[in-house]
N, C-alpha and C positions, 0 to 999 in steps of 0.2 A: 638340683633335687633337694627338697626339704625332708630331713630325716629325724624322726623322733627316737632318741636313745633312751629307752625305758629301763635299762639295766646296765650295770657296770661291766665293761669288757676290758680287754687288754689295753693299757694306757697308750702304747704306741699306735694301736689301731685307731683309738679315739683321735689321736693327734693327726693321723693321716686323713681321717674322715673330715676333720675340721678344715683341712687344707683344700678340699675339693667340693665340699657340700655345705649346705646350711643346716647346722645341727641344733636341734632343740633338746636341751638337757632336762630329762624327766626321770632321772635315776631316783629310785625309792619314792616316787610320787604315788599317792593313793588314787583310787579310781576317779574321783571327782576332778582331781588335778589333771589326770591323764586326759579326761574328756575336754578340758580347756586347752591343754598344750598340744593335743593332736590336730587341732584345726589347721587345715591347709597342708598337712604333712602328706607326702606321697609314699613314705616308707617308714617302717618301724623295725627297730632291732631290740630284742628282749631275751631274757633268760627265765629261769624258774623264779617263783616268788611274785610274778606279775600275772594278774588275771586279765587276759585280753578278751574281754567280752564283746558281744555284738553292739552293746550300748556305747562302748568306748569307740569302736571302729566306725560306727555310724556318724560320729562327730567329724569325720574327715571323708567326704565323698570322693576326694582326689586319691585316696589310698589305693595303691596298686602293687605294693611289694611288702612282704613281711619276712623277716629273717629271725629264726629261732636259734640262738647260740646254745646248743645243747641237744639232747635227744628227745625229751618228753614233749608231748603236745596236748596234755590233758588240761592245760591252762589257757587254751585258745578255743574260740567258738569256730570250729572247722566248717560247720554248716553255713555260717555267714560267709566265710572265706570262699567256699565253693560257689555259693549263690552269686556272689559279686565278682567271681572269677579273678580273685586277687592271687598273685603269685606268692607261693609260700615255700620257703626253703629252710631246711634244718642243717646245722653244722655240728654233728655229734662228735667228730673226730678228736678235737683238742681236749675235751673233758673225759673221753672214754678211758684213756690211760690212767688219769688221776683217780677216777672212781674205781677202776680195776685194782689199782694199788691199795686203795683204802679197803676194799673187800678182802684182799689177801692179807693185809695187816691185821684185820679182825680175826681171820682164820688163825694166824700165828699167835695173836694175843690169847685166844681161847685155848689153843693147844698147849700153851706154856703158862696159862693162868696168870698172865702178866698184870691184868687189872687187879686181881685179888692180891697178888704179891705186893704191888705198889701201894694199894690201900692200907694193908697191914703194916708194911715197913714204915710208912709215914706215921703210923701210930706207935712206932717204937718196938714192933714185934718182929723178930727175925724168924722167917718161915721157910728157910731153905729146905728143911727136911719134911715140911708139910705139903709142899707144892708137888703135884703129880703132873709133870709135863710128859709129852709123848711125841714121837716122830710123826711127821706128816707123810713121809714116804709110805706108799702102799695103802694109805687111807683113801677113801672114795669121796670125791667132790662131785656133787650133782649141781648142774647149772640150769636153772629154769629161765630160758630166754638167752640163746647164744647168738646175740647180735654183736654190735661194735664193742660193748663193754664186756658181755659174757664171754666172747671168744678170747679177749685179752686176759680175763681172769683164768680161763682154761689154760692158756699158754703158760702163765706164771705157775699155775699148779702143776702142770705137766713137767716143767723144768725142775720142780722140787720132788719129783718122783711120785706124785699122786696119781691115782687112777681117776681119770676125769670122764664123766658122762654128762650129757646134756640133752635138752629137748627144745624144739622150736615149733612155732604155730603151723608152718607149712614146710615140712621136711621133704627132701628130694635126694636121690642118689648123688647128684652133683654136689649139693650142699654138704651132705654127709662126708663125702670124700675130701672136700676142701677143708672142713673142720678137723678131720682126723690128720690129714697130711700137714696142714699149716699150723694147727694149734694143739694137736694131741687130744682133741675132744671126740669121744665116740658118741654119735647121735643115737638116741633111743627114745623110748616113750616117756611121757610124764610120770606114769605109774612106776616105771623102773627107777627113774631118777629119785623120786621121793621115798621109795621103799628100800633102796640100796645104799643111799649116800650117808656118810658120816657127817658131812657138812653139806648144806644146801644154800646156794647163793642165788638170789632172785634178781633178775634184770629184765623185767617186762614193762611195757607201758600200762597205764591205768585206763581201762576201757570196760565196756559191758562184759566182755568175756573174762577179764582178769580180776574184777572186783570181788573181794573175798575168795580169791582162788585158793588161798590157804585157809581152810576151814576145819571143822571138827573131823570130818571124814578123812581129810588129807593127813591131819596130825595123827590119827589113829593108825595110818599105814606107815608112818615114819619110824625109823629105828629108835629104840630107847637111847636117850642121851645125845640125840642128833643136835647139831648146832645150826640154827637158821639165821642167815644173814640176808636182810632185805634192804638193798640200796636202790630199790625202785620207789614206788609210791606207797604210803602207809595203807591206802585202801585195798591193796592187794592181799592184805592179811586181815582176817576176821579177829579183831583184838580180844573179844570175849573168849573165843575158842583158844586163842594163844595163851591167855591168862590161865585158863583151866589146864592146859598142857604144861605150863610152867609150874603150876602148883603140884602137879602129879609127877614132876621131874621127868616128864617125857622129853622135854627140850631143855637144854642147858642155857641158863641166862648168861648174857655177856657181862 
């Protein structure tokens, strides 16, 4: 099998692939170069940062397998994939923990004003008595999108003593019990999440239903001084409304 490697993945995995398959190195290639290199390839492995458009995939009629290393799928033409009946697999697990830890590190950074303290200390200003840190215990974390990443964030927060609530697109009693028992996340509505949380962590895919999900109306419902952490796609947040909320101190800047 001839495989187009469009993104960098774990080096040991690349080595094993080379031992068994014909690998075409297209890491960091632009769209025009991808169109050339994909010819005669039967499979593609890619991550974020690559736009796998129909015009790229059409250049290889033999294409039958696509592997997305990660969770997002807004950078692939799924209509073309379905039309041509190409097998499409996502592997979200390995990156989920890393993204979750990043989200929680940002929560900690804001709670302890670490970024501000670091910036001022580097300027020679000792700010120990100016920094207002607070405990995370008993603070409420709201998670929008409690999937692979969101559930991991919830478990980390729960272990720190936070009150963790979250919402999903298609809730069910079974899913609610699983999240509460395994991750300490109480499943509730989107409106309760955004109106009750001291921190809101966003982990949803970008699609028609989530584009500008965080808009003026949503920001108005959030608690004053709420911290918004978005590690999904930028399009989930209406940036103009976010700017106005920041100017009014409705949301704390990182």
